[in-house]
N, C-alpha and C positions, 0 to 999 in steps of 0.2 A: 504494500500500500504506500503510495506517495502522496504527500500533502504539499501542495504548492499553489498559492493563490495570488492573483494580481492585486497589488496594493492600490488603494484608491487614489492616493496622491501621486500625480505625475505619470500614471499608467505604468509604473515600474513593477517588476516581478520579484516576488520574495524567493529566497533560496529554496530549492527542493530538499525535503527531508524524506528519507526512506526508512520505514519501520524495520527494526531488527538488524540494521546494518552494523556489522562488527566494528569495534573501535579500531582506528588506524594505529599502526605502530609509530614510535617516536621519530623514526627516520623517514616517514612519509609526509613531507612538508610541501603542501600544494595549495594552500590558501594564498590569495593575492598578496596579503601582508607578509607572509613567510617568503614568498618568491622575491618580493621587493627587498626584504631584509638581507637575504643572501646576496643579491646582486649589488646592493649598496655597500656591502662589506668587502667586496672584491679589492684585493691589493696586488696580488701577483699578476693578475690580468688587468683588463680595463673594462669598466661597465659604462654603457651609454643608453640613454632613453632615446629610441629611434622614432617613437610615435606615441600618441595618446589615443586611447579608445574613445568611442562616443560616450561611454560611461565615466570617463575621466581617469581611467587607470593608465599607468605608464607601461609601455612595451619595452622590455630590456633586451639589449644584445651585449654579450660578454665576450671579449676578445682575448685570445692567448696567442702570442707570437708577435712578430714585427709587422705592423700595419702602417708604417710611416711613409709608404710610397705615395707620390702625387697621384691625383685622379688620372685615369686613362685619357689620352688625347683624342679618342674617338669612342664610339660605342661598339658593341659586338656586331651588330647588324652591318655597319659600315666596315669595321675592321676586318670582318671575316671575308669581305670582298676585296680587300687591299692586297698588296704584294707580300706582306709579312704579318704574322700574327702579333708581332711586337707593337704594332700600332695601337692595339687594344691591350694586349697582354704584356705589359712592360714590368717584368718582375725582377730583372737583374739577379737571377739565381735564387729568389725567394722560394720557399717550399710551397706545395699545393695548398689551397685553401679549402677546408671542409666546413660545412655549416650543419649544425644539429638544430632542427626547427621543431619545437614541441608545442602542443596546446592550441593549434589552429582551431580545433573543436574543443571547447572548454570543458565539456563533460568527461573528456578522455584524459584522465589524470596520470596514467601510468608512466608515460614518457616525460611528463612534467616532473614527477618525483625523481626520475632518473637524472634529468638535467640539473636539478638542485643538488643531487648527490655527486654528479660529475664536477660541478663547480666547487663543492666542498672538497672533493678529492684533489683538485688542482690547486686549491688554496692552502690546504692543511695537510696533505699527504695521505689522508684516508677519507673514505666516504662516511656517511652518518652511521654505518654499521661497524666502523673501525677497520674496514678492509682497504688494502693498499693498491690493489690492481696494478702491480708493477709492470706487467706486459703492456697494458693499455697506456700507461703513462709513458713508457719507453717509445711506443709507436707514435704517440702524439708529438714526440720530439721531431718527427719527420714532416710535420704539417703545421700550417696555421689553422687555428680553430676559432669559429664563431658559434656561440651557444645562444639560442633564443629559447629561454626556459618556458615561456608561455605567451603566445601571440594573442590569443583571445581571452584576455583577462576579464572581459565582461561575462562571457559564458562560464568561465571558471568561478566567478564570484557567486553565481546562483546554482552551482552544481555541488553535489556531495564530494567529500574528499576521495571517495573511490566508489566503484560499483562491483566490487569483488563478489562473485557468487550470486548476484541478483537474478531473478527470472528474466527471460527474454523480454516480456512486455515491459517490465520495469526499466530495463536497459534502454529500450526504445523510447519510453515516455520521458526518462530523464535526459536522454541524448537529443532526440528530435522533437520532443514536446507533444502536446495534445491540443485538439481543437476545443472550442467552448462546450461542445456536447460530450466531451470526455474521450472521444475516439482518438486513436493514435495518428499523429501526422505521418510518421514512418520515415525510413531512410530515403526511399524514392519519392515519397510524397513531399518531403521537405525541399526537394529540388524542383518542384513544379512552380515555385515562386522565388523571385529574387527582387526585393527582399521578401521574407516571410511576412504575411499581413498580420501584424501583431494585434490589431483590434479584433481578430477572429480566433485568437488562441487563448486558452486558459493558462497555458504555460509554454514558453517557446523552446524549452530544452537548452542545453549548453552548446549546441551546434553553432547557432548564429551569435553575432555580437548583439549589443543592446539595440541596434537599429534593425535587426532582423536579417542581416547579411551573413551568408555562409562564406567566410573568407576564403576557404579552399577553392571555391568556384567564382571568386572575384577575378576572373581571368579573361575578360573580353577586351582585347587590345583597343585602345582609344576610349574606353569607358570603364576604367577601374574606379570602383565606388568607395572603397574603404581606405582609411588612413593606414590600417594595418598592412594591407596588401601593397599599397604604394611604397611604404617604408621597406618592406621585405625586398621588393624588386629593386629599389634604389640601392639597398645594401649589397645584394647579389651582384649588381652591375659595378658598383664602386670598387669592390674588392676582388673582382674577377674570380668569383667562386668557381672551383673545379667540381665540387660534389656537394649536393644538398640532400640530406636525409630528412624527410618529412614524416614525423613520427605521430602515429594515430593509434587507436585501439578498436578492437572488434569483440564480438561475443564468442567467436570461435577460437581456434588455435592461433598462436602468434605466427605471423608470416611476413617475409619481405615480398612485396608484390612485384610482379614482372613490370618492365618498363612499358610505356605507351608506344604504340606503333607510329604515333605522330612525333617523329624524332629523327635525328641523324641515324643512318644505318649502323654506324659504329657504336653509337650509344645504345641501340637496341641490343646488339651483341654483348656489349659490356654489361648492360643491365641484367641480361639473362644469366651471365656468368656470376654476377653478384647474387642474383636470386638463388641459384643452385648452391653457392658457397655458404650463404647465410642460413638458408633453411636446413641444409645438411648439418651445419654447426649447432643449430638449435635442437635438432633431432639427437645429435650425439651428446648434447648436454642434458638430455632428458626433458627438454622444454617443448618438444613437439612429439607427436606419436609417429609421424612419418617424415621423410626428408622433403616432402611436398611434390615430388614427381617432376616431370619435364615442364618447364615454363614456356608459355607462349605470350607474346606481347599483347597488351590490352588495347582498348580504344578510348581510354579515358582522356578527357580534356579538363585540365584544372591548372592550378598555380604551378605545378611541376613543369608543364609545357612552357610557361612564361619564364620560369627560372632559366631554362635552356636558352630561350630567346634573349634573355638579359645578359648572359655571360658565356654561353656555350657550355654551361655546366651539365653534368649528368645529374638528374634528380630522380630519386626513388622514394617510395612510401613504405614505411614499416607499419604493420598493424600489430600492436601488442595485443594482449587479451585482458578482459575484465573477469574472465572465468577460466574455463579450461582446466579447472582443478589446481591451478598454480597458487602458491603462497605469495604474500607480498614480496618477500625476498626473491622468489623466483621470477616475479613480474619485473623486478628491477634487473635481474640477471638476463632476461630476454634482451633488454636494451644493451647491457654491458657486452654480452656475447655478440650481438649484432654489430655493435660499433667496433669492437676489437677485430672481428672477422673482416669487416670492410676495410679498416685501416691496414691490416696485414696484407690483404689482397692488393690494395692500392700501391704498395711498394713495388711489386713485380708487374702489375697490370694497371697502369695509370688510369684514373677515372676518365680523363679526357686528354687527347693529343690534339691540341688546337691546330698545329701545323697541317694535320691531315684534313681539317675541316675547311681550309681556305678554298674559296671558290675558284 
């Protein structure tokens, strides 16, 4: 049973509460104030507010590595048609840039919890469970890293701390919301509107921001609606991102999704290799029941496509899990195993070879 009612003042929505939800562990810090506190305490890296949500929350990016280079002299669209990738990609030997992007859907807290633990690890030497993750830290020494711990702080602010073990209907109600008559909006139903008509809903779910926009699908070139998506695209372009991991959650088993077929052919191949490597690693770690089989490119159109257009980056989506019988620690481990596997593979098999993408 979920209780969530529209407040009379200002048409704002009260946070959802789920009956019988188990208490979160101490290392599961996913409230907007907790996210802000860890980002504001960054000292070894650099923290920056890149946007403000319609609800007034800051959107943080946390940087680790040398990001002192001047802005590119052109954009990727023009630069990829020039005589050299250096017209856009002027790195002077800087390592590849990877971006961990969490919380585009605010109800999906698993990768938000990971991002907070990752920042704690890089700031203090251990995550909030006291684990040192020495291999991951060593691998990160070969990259520049940008962590976006929660893009949709509006959705996060009205969502529970987790949805571990909840029934399917509760997951959908908290994630995508319900109409005034109490019926589920649903995963596909939520995408029939952009923005979601908030005057017709009893609860919008944590999917959209407070204006009803699903940031993941704010991907129409020439008509980007949200400050959050605009800031993400500017960030990806400004720092010539090589790889973007877009972290989400689902009610099934955790999985790194195949790439979209709307892509460079080389990105499709590289994305499928990442799909196989990560899902096999999750299986070997006991976090999946199968290695996920042979991957085929999907046909999705979303912000990942625009990340590629912004910088030539390979962009993939991780779906963690809110159920699947995993513990809180195991849900964090889905993210740790995924990230370590990707970083390991990126040393021998670069995420993007821009010189091969020149027209």
